[in-house]
Every structure is written in structure tokens, then in C-alpha cells.
N, C-alpha and C positions, 0 to 999 in steps of 0.2 A: 762729745767726740768719741767716747768709748765705743759707741755702736755705729760710727760712721762707715767703717768697712762693711759691716753686716748689712746696713741699709743700701749701700752703693751696689752690692752684688745681687740684689733681689728685686724682682718686680712683684710687688705685693698685690697687683691686680691678677697675677697668674698663679702665685704660690699660696698655699694655705698656711705657710709659716707665720708665726706671730710677728707683728711689726715691733711691738714693745718699745720701751724706753728705759733709760737708766733709772733705777729705783733707789731712792735714799731711804735709809732706816728700815730695811726689810726685817722680817721676824726671826730669821735664823740663817744658818749656813747650809744651803741646799746643795746636794750633788745629784747628778744624773749621769748614767751611761746609756747612750743610745746606739743600737745596732743599725748601721747605715749601709744599706745595700745599694751603693752608688756604682760608679764605673769599676771600683774595686771595693769589695766588702771590707768594712773596718768598723771600729767602735769609736764613738766620740765621748770622751770624758769631759764633764763640765762641772766646775766648782764655783759656787757663788763667791764673789769678791767685789767690793766697792760698787754694789748695785747692778752688777751684770754677771753673766756666767763666763768665766775664763775657760777656754776650750782647747782641747788637744785631740787630734785624730790619732788613734792607736791601731795601726794596720793589722797587727797580728792578734789583737784582742787583749783584754785585761788579764794580767797575770794573777792566777789564783793559788799559786804554790810558791814557797820560798825558793829562791835561786833563779826564778824565771825573770828575765829582764826584757822589757819591750820598748821599742822606739815609740815616742809620743811626740807628734809634730804640732806645735802650738798653732792655732788658727785664730780667726777673728773672734772677738767677744760676741756673745749672744745675749739677747734680753732674758730676764728671769722667766718670762712666760714660756720660753723654749723648753724649760724643764718638764713641761706637760705635753710637748708636741710629739705626736705620732701621726704619720700619714705619708702621702706620696708627694715628693717634690717633682713637678711636671717636667717633661722633656723641654730642653732649651733653657732651663733655669739652673743657676749655680747649685751644685750638689744633687742633681737629678737622681731620684731613686726613692726607695722605701726607708722610712725611719720608724723604728720601734724602740720603746723603752725597754732596756735590758735589766737595769737596776736603778733604784732611786731611793733617796732618803735624805738624812742630814749628816753632816760630817763635823768632827771635832778637829779644830785647827791646832796643830802642835807648833808649827814653824812655817813662816812664809817670808822669805827674803828673795833677793833678785835671782839667785841661781839654785835655790833649794826650797821645796815645799814638802812638808810632812803633815799628813792628815790621816784621821781614822774615820772611814765612812761607816755609817750605820744603815745598811741596806739589807736586802734579802740575800745577796750573793757576796757583796764586799763588806767584810766585817773586821778585817785586820788593818794594821797601820801600813800606809803606803808612802813611798818617797818618789818625788819627781826631782831629778837633778838635771840642770841645764848642761848640755854637751857643748864642747868647743867644736867649731866647724872643722871638718876633716875631708879628706878625699872621699872616704866612704860615705860620710854624712855631711855634705856641704850645706851651708846655710846657718842662720842664726836662731832658727825656731825649733831645733831638735832638743828633745829632752829624753831622759831615760826614766821609765816607770817600773818600779818593782816593790814587792812586799818587804817591809822592814823586819829584820830579825828582832825578836823581843827577848 
């Protein structure tokens, strides 16, 4: 069920995206950030959890300085194979556009509860501790899938 939305949105006869499956007992906590040049350029943050990649679209990019806060909109879970995906999602398919890996590695999990995730990625660009905080729905940010992503002060 974790990948039901992912599979429903794609025609794997047309897209080169991995079909994948929920993987039990994987070897580590993978993270990947993909630059997704879709209808709007954004970055996709993905964190391995429970055999899938939990995913957030970050419209203005990953914060690389203290004090910078970015909206991160949670999207459907992706299969772990997606951590290696780069390529073109064809016209007519969900997420049409170019996908390139921007940063990748493993992460150290500090905290993961319903409304707060704290993690330290070990990649080429992301090396500091980050926080994802679930936002309450508001006039400016309606919906239940909005999170705030920022670098944690140490």
C-alpha cells in the first residue's frame, strides 16, 4: 500500500522511472535530492523509511545556510530504486521533465515523529543537521502536506 499512489500515477510502459516495491530490511538510511525540471523547477528530497523513500517537493531548493526556511510539500512515497533515477519523464506522464541527482548519500536519523523529523545527511552538499516540521493548514499554505525544511542550529 505504501507505493499505491506512486504506481497509480505512472504508466511504466511509457516512463523510465523504476516500478520498484516496498523493500524490507534494507541496508541503510539512504537520502537523495533530485533536481526536477518539471512544469516548475523544484528539488525533491527523499528519505528512506519503512522500505520506501518518503518524499517532499521543495520549490525553492534545499537550504544550505542557517536561517533559511523552505516550504517542503510531502508527496507520494517512492520505491528505493528511485534514489538512483536520473532521466526524462515523458510528455503526458505525471511529473513530466528532467530529473537529475543533486546530492545523495546516507543519513543519520535523530528523530522521526508525526510532526517532526530531524536528520543529518552525509552527502556532498548536505552535511549539516536538518529539520522538517509539519505545518498547520493556513490561508497562505492550505493543505495537510506542508512542511518547513531548515538547517538546525548546533
